C-alpha positions in Angstrom: -47.4 24.5 33.3 -47.7 23.7 29.7 -44.5 24.3 27.6 -45.3 26.5 24.4 -45.2 24.8 21.1 -42.6 26.4 18.5 -45.5 27.3 16.4 -48.3 29.3 17.9 -51.8 29.3 16.5 -51.3 32.4 14.3 -48.1 31.2 12.8 -49.8 27.9 12.2 -52.6 29.6 10.0 -49.8 31.6 8.1 -47.7 28.6 7.4 -50.9 26.5 6.4 -51.7 29.2 3.7 -48.2 29.5 2.6 -47.7 25.6 2.0 -51.1 25.4 0.3 -50.0 28.3 -1.9 -46.7 26.8 -2.7 -48.4 23.4 -3.7 -51.0 25.3 -6.0 -48.2 27.3 -7.5 -46.5 24.0 -8.5 -49.7 22.8 -10.1 -49.9 26.0 -12.2 -46.5 25.6 -13.5 -47.1 22.1 -14.8 -50.4 23.2 -16.4 -48.5 26.1 -18.1 -45.5 24.3 -19.3 -46.6 20.6 -19.9 -46.9 19.5 -23.6 -49.3 16.6 -23.5 -52.9 17.3 -23.8 -53.9 15.0 -20.8 -51.9 17.0 -18.5 -52.2 20.6 -20.0 -56.0 20.5 -20.9 -57.3 17.6 -18.9 -55.1 18.7 -15.8 -54.4 15.2 -14.9 -51.6 16.2 -12.5 -51.0 16.5 -8.7 -48.5 18.0 -6.3 -47.8 17.5 -2.9 -45.4 18.7 0.1 -44.1 16.2 2.8 -42.4 16.8 6.1 -38.8 16.1 6.7 -39.7 12.2 7.3 -41.7 12.0 4.0 -45.1 12.3 5.7 -47.8 14.1 3.4 -48.3 17.6 4.9 -50.6 19.0 2.0 -51.7 17.5 -1.3 -54.3 18.2 -4.2 -57.8 17.4 -3.2 -57.7 14.1 -4.9 -58.3 11.0 -3.0 -55.9 8.5 -4.5 -52.6 9.3 -2.9 -50.7 6.4 -1.2 -47.2 6.6 0.4 -45.4 8.4 -2.1 -42.0 8.6 -0.3 -41.8 5.3 1.1 -40.8 3.4 -2.2 -37.9 5.9 -2.5 -36.8 5.4 1.1 -36.9 1.8 0.6 -34.1 1.7 -2.2 -32.4 4.9 -1.0 -32.2 5.3 2.8 -33.3 8.7 3.9 -30.0 9.4 5.7 -28.4 9.0 2.2 -30.6 11.5 0.6 -28.6 14.8 -0.4 -29.5 18.5 -1.1 -30.2 18.7 -4.9 -31.3 15.0 -5.3 -34.2 14.3 -7.6 -35.8 10.9 -7.6 -38.3 9.3 -10.1 -40.5 6.2 -10.5 -43.6 4.8 -12.0 -43.5 1.3 -10.6 -47.1 0.4 -9.3 -46.2 -2.9 -7.6 -42.9 -1.6 -6.4 -44.6 1.4 -4.8 -47.4 -0.8 -3.5 -50.1 1.2 -5.3 -48.6 4.7 -4.5 -49.0 5.1 -8.3 -51.7 2.8 -9.5 -51.1 2.6 -13.3 -47.9 3.1 -15.1 -48.6 6.3 -17.0 -48.3 8.1 -13.8 -44.9 9.5 -13.2 -43.7 10.5 -9.9 -40.8 13.1 -9.2 -39.6 13.7 -5.7 -37.0 16.0 -4.3 -35.6 16.8 -0.6 -35.5 20.2 0.8 -32.8 21.4 2.8 -32.1 24.5 4.8 -28.6 25.1 6.3 -27.6 21.6 5.6 -30.7 20.1 7.4 -33.5 18.2 5.7 -36.9 20.1 6.4 -39.2 18.7 3.7 -39.9 16.8 0.5 -42.0 17.9 -2.5 -43.5 15.9 -5.3 -45.0 16.5 -8.8 -47.0 13.7 -10.5 -48.7 13.6 -13.9 -50.2 11.2 -16.4 -47.9 10.8 -19.5 -49.7 10.3 -22.9 -47.5 7.2 -24.0 -44.9 5.2 -22.4 -44.7 2.3 -24.7 -46.7 -0.9 -24.4 -49.2 -2.7 -26.5 -51.1 0.3 -28.0 -50.5 4.0 -28.4 -51.4 5.6 -25.2 -50.1 2.6 -23.2 -53.7 1.6 -21.6 -56.0 -0.5 -23.4 -58.8 -2.9 -22.6 -56.8 -5.5 -24.4 -54.0 -5.6 -21.9 -53.7 -8.7 -19.8 -50.4 -7.9 -17.9 -48.6 -4.8 -16.8 -45.8 -5.3 -19.3 -48.4 -4.6 -22.1 -48.8 -1.1 -20.3 -45.4 0.4 -21.0 -42.0 0.8 -19.4 -41.7 0.4 -15.6 -39.4 2.8 -13.8 -38.3 1.6 -10.2 -37.1 4.3 -8.0 -34.4 6.1 -9.8 -31.8 8.7 -8.7 -32.2 11.0 -11.5 -30.3 14.0 -10.5 -27.2 14.1 -7.8 -24.8 17.0 -7.5 -26.1 18.8 -10.5 -25.8 15.7 -12.7 -28.8 14.3 -14.6 -28.9 10.6 -15.4 -29.5 11.2 -19.1 -29.1 7.6 -19.8 -32.2 6.7 -17.7 -34.2 9.5 -19.4 -33.2 8.3 -23.0 -34.3 4.9 -22.3 -37.6 6.2 -21.1 -38.0 8.4 -24.3 -36.9 5.7 -26.5 -39.9 3.7 -25.3 -42.5 6.3 -26.0 -44.1 6.7 -29.4 -44.3 10.5 -28.7 -40.8 11.1 -27.3 -40.9 14.8 -27.7 -44.2 15.1 -25.8 -42.6 12.9 -23.1 -39.5 15.2 -22.9 -41.7 18.3 -22.7 -43.6 16.8 -19.8 -40.7 15.5 -17.9 -39.1 19.0 -17.8 -42.5 20.5 -16.6 -42.5 18.1 -13.6 -38.9 18.7 -12.8 -39.3 22.4 -13.0 -42.4 22.2 -10.8 -40.5 20.3 -8.1 -37.7 22.8 -8.6 -40.2 25.5 -7.8 -41.5 23.5 -4.8 -38.2 23.2 -3.3 -37.4 26.9 -3.6 -40.8 27.7 -2.0 -40.3 25.3 1.0 -36.8 26.7 1.5 -38.2 30.3 1.7 -41.1 29.1 4.3 -38.4 27.2 6.3 -36.1 30.2 6.1 -38.8 32.6 7.2 -40.2 30.8 10.2 -37.2 28.4 11.1 -36.9 24.7 10.6 -38.2 23.8 14.0 -41.5 26.1 13.7 -42.1 24.7 10.3 -41.6 21.0 11.6 -44.0 21.6 14.3 -46.5 23.4 12.1 -46.6 20.4 9.8 -47.1 18.0 12.8 -50.1 20.2 14.2 -51.8 20.3 10.7 -51.3 16.5 10.5 -52.7 15.8 13.9 -55.6 18.3 13.3 -56.7 16.6 10.2 -56.5 13.1 11.9 -58.5 14.1 14.8 -61.2 15.8 12.8 -61.4 13.0 10.4 -61.4 10.4 13.4 -63.8 12.4 15.3 -66.4 12.5 12.4 -65.9 8.7 11.7 -66.8 8.2 15.4 -69.9 10.2 15.1 -71.1 8.5 12.1 -70.2 4.8 12.7 -71.6 3.2 15.8 -70.0 0.3 17.5 -70.2 -2.7 15.3 -69.6 -3.8 11.7 -71.1 -1.8 8.7 -71.0 -3.6 5.2 -71.5 -2.3 1.8 -71.0 -4.1 -1.6 -70.6 -2.4 -5.0 -69.8 -3.7 -8.4 -68.4 -3.1 -11.8 -69.8 -4.7 -15.1 -66.6 -6.6 -15.9 -63.1 -6.6 -17.2 -63.7 -6.9 -21.0 -62.4 -10.4 -21.0 -65.4 -12.3 -19.9 -65.5 -11.8 -16.2 -68.2 -9.7 -14.3 -69.8 -8.5 -12.6 -66.9 -8.0 -10.1 -67.7 -7.0 -6.5 -66.0 -4.7 -4.1 -67.0 -5.7 -0.5 -66.1 -3.4 2.2 -66.7 -3.6 6.0 -65.8 -0.9 8.4 -65.9 -2.3 12.1 -65.8 0.2 15.2 -64.6 -2.0 18.1 -65.7 -1.5 21.7 -62.4 0.0 22.5 -62.8 2.4 19.5 -60.5 1.0 17.0 -61.5 1.6 13.4 -60.9 -1.2 11.0 -61.6 -1.3 7.2 -61.7 -4.8 5.7 -61.8 -5.2 1.9 -60.7 -8.8 2.0 -64.0 -10.2 0.8 -63.8 -8.2 -2.5 -63.6 -10.5 -5.6 -60.6 -12.0 -7.1 -58.4 -10.1 -9.4 -59.4 -9.9 -13.2 -57.7 -11.0 -16.2 -58.4 -7.5 -17.8 -56.7 -4.3 -16.8 -59.3 -3.1 -14.3 -57.5 -4.3 -11.2 -56.8 -1.3 -8.7 -53.7 -1.9 -6.6 -55.1 0.1 -3.9 -52.4 1.5 -1.5 -53.7 1.0 2.4 -53.5 4.8 2.7 -56.1 5.5 0.0 -59.3 4.6 1.9 -58.4 6.9 4.8 -57.5 9.6 2.5 -60.7 9.2 0.5 -63.0 9.3 3.8 -60.9 12.2 5.2 -61.5 14.2 2.1 -65.2 13.5 2.6 -65.5 14.4 6.1 -63.3 17.5 5.8 -66.1 18.7 3.4 -64.3 21.6 2.1 -63.4 22.9 5.6 -61.1 25.9 4.7 -59.2 25.5 8.0 -58.0 21.9 7.0 -55.6 20.6 4.4 -55.7 17.2 2.9 -52.8 15.2 4.3 -51.8 12.0 5.8 -54.1 12.5 8.8 -56.8 10.9 6.9 -55.1 7.6 6.6 -54.0 8.0 10.2 -57.6 8.1 11.3 -58.2 4.3 10.5 -56.4 1.9 12.9 -56.2 -0.9 10.3 -57.0 -1.7 6.5 -57.2 -5.2 5.7 -56.7 -6.4 1.9 -56.4 -9.8 0.5 -53.7 -10.6 -2.0 -55.0 -11.8 -5.3 -58.1 -9.6 -5.1 -59.3 -7.0 -7.4 -58.0 -4.3 -4.8 -54.7 -6.2 -4.4 -53.8 -8.0 -7.4 -50.6 -10.3 -7.8 -47.9 -8.9 -10.1 -48.0 -8.8 -13.1 -51.7 -8.1 -13.4 -52.7 -5.4 -15.8 -53.7 -2.1 -14.0 -54.1 0.4 -16.9 -57.8 0.9 -16.5 -58.0 0.7 -12.8 -59.6 4.3 -12.7 -63.0 2.5 -13.4 -62.5 0.3 -10.2 -61.1 3.4 -8.2 -64.2 5.0 -8.9 -66.5 2.3 -7.7 -64.3 2.0 -4.5 -64.9 5.7 -3.8 -68.7 5.2 -4.2 -68.5 2.2 -2.1 -66.8 4.2 0.7 -69.7 6.6 0.4 -72.1 3.6 0.7 -70.5 2.7 3.8 -71.2 6.1 5.2 -74.9 5.8 4.1 -75.4 2.2 5.8 -74.1 3.8 9.0 -76.8 6.5 8.6 -74.7 9.3 7.2 -75.7 11.4 4.3 -73.1 10.7 1.8 -73.5 11.3 -1.9 -75.3 8.5 -4.0 -73.0 6.6 -6.3 -71.4 8.4 -9.2 -70.6 7.1 -12.6 -67.1 6.2 -13.6 -65.6 8.8 -16.1 -65.3 7.6 -19.5 -62.1 7.1 -21.5 -61.8 6.8 -25.3 -58.5 6.5 -27.3 -58.5 7.2 -31.0 -55.3 6.2 -32.7 -54.6 6.5 -36.4 -52.9 8.6 -39.1 -53.7 11.8 -40.8 -51.6 13.5 -43.6 -49.1 10.6 -43.1 -48.5 11.5 -39.5 -49.4 9.4 -36.5 -52.0 10.7 -33.9 -53.3 9.8 -30.6 -56.5 11.4 -29.3 -57.0 10.3 -25.7 -60.1 12.0 -24.5 -61.6 11.5 -21.0 -65.4 12.4 -20.6 -67.2 13.7 -17.6 -70.3 11.7 -16.0 -73.0 12.6 -13.4 -72.0 12.5 -9.8 -74.3 11.3 -7.0 -77.0 13.5 -5.4 -76.1 14.9 -2.0 -78.1 15.0 1.2 -78.7 18.8 0.6 -78.3 19.4 -3.3 -78.3 17.7 -6.6 -75.4 15.9 -8.0 -73.0 17.8 -10.1 -73.3 17.3 -13.9 -70.6 16.5 -16.5 -67.5 16.0 -14.1 -64.6 14.2 -15.3 -62.8 13.8 -11.9 -62.4 16.3 -9.2 -60.7 19.4 -10.7 -59.8 17.8 -14.0 -61.8 19.1 -17.1 -63.4 17.9 -20.3 -61.5 19.1 -23.4 -62.9 22.4 -25.0 -64.5 21.8 -28.5 -62.2 24.3 -29.9 -59.0 22.5 -28.7 -60.3 19.2 -30.0 -61.1 20.4 -33.5 -57.8 22.1 -33.8 -55.7 19.4 -32.4 -57.3 16.2 -33.7 -58.9 15.0 -37.1 -62.5 15.2 -35.5 -65.4 17.5 -35.7 -67.8 17.8 -32.9 -71.3 17.6 -34.1 -72.9 17.6 -30.6 -71.7 18.3 -27.1 -74.0 18.9 -24.2 -75.7 17.1 -21.1 -77.1 13.6 -21.4 -81.0 14.2 -20.7 -82.5 11.8 -18.3 -79.3 10.3 -17.3 -79.3 11.6 -13.6 -81.0 9.4 -11.2 -84.5 10.5 -10.0 -84.7 11.8 -6.3 -85.5 14.5 -4.0 -82.2 15.6 -5.0 -81.4 14.5 -8.6 -78.3 12.8 -9.7 -76.0 14.7 -11.9 -76.3 14.2 -15.7 -73.7 12.8 -17.8 -72.7 14.2 -21.2 -73.2 13.5 -24.8 -70.3 14.0 -27.4 -70.7 13.2 -31.1 -67.6 13.1 -33.3 -67.3 12.9 -37.0 -64.0 11.2 -37.8 -61.8 13.1 -40.4 -59.0 10.6 -40.3 -58.9 8.0 -43.2 -58.7 5.0 -40.9 -58.2 4.6 -37.1 -58.7 2.4 -34.2 -60.9 3.2 -31.2 -60.6 2.0 -27.7 -63.4 2.7 -25.2 -63.8 2.2 -21.4 -67.4 2.6 -20.0 -68.9 1.0 -17.0 -72.2 1.3 -15.5 -74.3 -0.2 -18.1 -75.3 -3.4 -16.4 -74.9 -2.1 -12.9 -75.6 1.7 -12.9 -74.6 3.9 -10.0 -76.8 3.3 -7.0 -79.3 5.9 -5.6 -79.9 6.3 -1.9 -82.7 7.0 0.8 -85.3 6.4 -2.0 -83.5 7.9 -4.8 -83.1 5.9 -8.0 -79.9 4.7 -9.9 -78.3 6.8 -12.5 -79.0 5.8 -16.1 -76.4 4.0 -18.1 -74.2 5.4 -21.0 -73.3 3.8 -24.2 -71.2 4.0 -27.3 -72.7 4.0 -30.7 -71.1 4.2 -34.0 -73.1 5.8 -36.9 -76.2 6.4 -34.7 -79.6 6.3 -36.8 -77.8 5.0 -39.9 -78.1 1.6 -41.6 -74.7 0.7 -40.3 -75.3 1.6 -36.9 -73.7 -0.6 -34.3 -73.3 -0.4 -30.5 -69.8 -0.9 -29.4 -68.9 -2.9 -26.3 -68.5 -0.6 -23.5 -64.7 -2.0 -22.7 -63.4 -2.9 -25.8 -60.4 -2.2 -28.2 -59.6 -2.7 -32.0 -62.9 -1.0 -33.1 -62.3 0.1 -36.8 -63.5 3.6 -37.6 -63.1 5.3 -41.0 -63.4 8.7 -42.5 -67.0 10.0 -42.1 -68.1 7.6 -39.3 -69.9 9.3 -36.5 -69.0 8.4 -33.0 -71.7 9.1 -30.3 -70.8 8.6 -26.7 -73.2 9.1 -24.0 -71.9 8.9 -20.4 -74.0 7.8 -17.3 -75.5 9.9 -14.6 -75.2 9.8 -10.8 -77.8 8.2 -8.3 -80.4 10.2 -6.8 -81.2 10.8 -3.2 -84.6 11.0 -1.5 -87.9 9.9 -2.8 -88.4 11.5 -6.4 -92.0 12.5 -5.5 -90.5 14.7 -2.7 -88.8 16.8 -5.3 -90.6 20.1 -5.6 -92.6 20.3 -8.9 -91.4 23.8 -9.7 -87.7 22.2 -9.6 -88.9 19.3 -11.9 -90.3 22.0 -14.3 -87.1 23.9 -14.2 -85.0 20.5 -15.1 -87.5 20.0 -18.1 -87.1 23.5 -19.5 -83.4 23.4 -18.9 -83.0 20.1 -20.9 -81.9 18.0 -17.8 -85.0 15.7 -17.7 -87.7 15.0 -20.4 -91.4 15.6 -19.8 -91.8 11.9 -19.9 -89.2 11.2 -17.1 -91.1 14.1 -15.3 -94.4 12.2 -15.3 -93.1 8.5 -14.9 -90.4 9.2 -12.5 -91.3 12.2 -10.5 -95.0 12.3 -10.7 -95.1 15.5 -12.3 -97.4 16.2 -15.3 -96.1 19.2 -17.6 -98.3 20.6 -20.1 -96.3 23.1 -22.6 -94.2 25.0 -20.2 -96.3 24.8 -17.0 -97.2 22.2 -14.4 -100.6 20.6 -14.7 -101.3 21.0 -11.0 -104.6 18.8 -10.8 -102.9 16.0 -12.7 -99.8 16.1 -10.7 -101.7 16.0 -7.6 -103.6 13.1 -8.5 -100.5 11.1 -9.7 -98.3 12.0 -6.7 -101.3 10.8 -4.5 -100.2 7.2 -5.7 -96.8 7.2 -4.0 -94.6 4.2 -4.8 -92.7 2.4 -1.9 -89.0 2.6 -1.8 -86.2 1.0 0.1 -82.7 2.1 1.4 -80.9 1.7 -2.0 -81.9 1.4 -5.7 -79.8 -0.2 -8.6 -82.3 -1.0 -11.3 -84.8 -2.0 -8.3 -85.0 -1.2 -4.8 -83.4 -3.3 -2.0 -82.3 -2.6 1.6 -78.9 -3.9 0.9 -76.9 -4.1 -2.4 -74.9 -7.1 -3.4 
């Protein structure tokens, strides 16, 4: 006879909903109270809840979480942690990539019920400026992490109601915008305090033992689901995929990410990234926590299943992750990391590539979101405009790619906000026509933003990738089209800026045009229904020229020329498994 578990199935679903609601409420508080635009408007923040041992029980649907609690426990043994404590860090190397660039601040607190530790809660957000080489703390010019701002090792910030104000004062003193840093710190601290209260309520309602069992069941359910789907997708053997970024802005490139996933005859799953290229001089190194690949694959295989939550079950579905120290994914201290998002996005695409190689229908590659930083003075006051721009995502096996996405739930700045907050005027904002990779399912389109600069003089940094190595298409679909950054387009003083560069001088009246890249297509473009192609042309997503050249659809006026289309599509081009500029059965 099986002994009943403390948490029955009905209670499990109630607790699952309760912890997910608590986590979402923490995020809402950050959004409504933070001061910096990147948190408040861009929504670059995350929250998570952990069990009593610090294992993630539920987090945001963002596949970049590593072992958040481990770095704190290393310096502050878990048995010494007290009720009311608050811990803080941003140390990338000290956390082994739990945070992967220094702007991201982690605040972590334990939850106790009647003197017993029952959980931990975490708030994490990207701070606008923490010192370093240039305002914004991230720059293509950085060559070591010390150029990227102050480093905070795991620090006990609050104990017995006393706040370590000295530590906060040091942090604020290192920021060019201390009031903003203070406001964002308060927002994260308040979010964590709210999370502690909500988890205490849940534990009190159901009991500590029932809560612990519920979290354990959710963890096992996610692990079993993800592992089962990995087994369904990957036959026994080794499956390989290589993706690449253009370079690091300091002369190195292209830089390759090489992944191999092996399923052994005894059903062990091993992800090996050791053949990835060496670390770079520039700040595109991605210190990838070993939990991240499993988290990303878990998010894909869960596929929005409402019965599941994103938690540490994803990483636990893999038996081993192999990295090579000194590589782009495991750089040696003190390599610069500030623009690691570029490599992180290629890592996510490469995991999709592994699924595709194994015969799955993962999305084609997406572009890496674009970052621009405009720094200068207006009216005697310094300003920092840090804008992240959406891109096109890869076509899925059942639908087109998504247009104009920054990253998961994060958003492009509204026009009204930009023009009110910063010395710019938006001349154009829309989708980048023809940027989505052609396919049976079209890749998502990037966006176009054209700014008129109103400041007397300022300095621009840009981060753009996929110009030389655009996001790949799959199953006959073509790669997405690259983006570009142009100053004063169409004028005598027009110049195309280097896609990964800083120190670009702009003056009042200059026009800055940023076009972001699109995602890869999936399936043969000639298999896309002609009516869908016409709809894309009328909607401004593709041009009539692309309809003819890429899709074999001839459009006259606002209608399809049926006879010309039939004749053109009769000459069907051959395709191969992948496409990045040209077709290939395997990418290098």
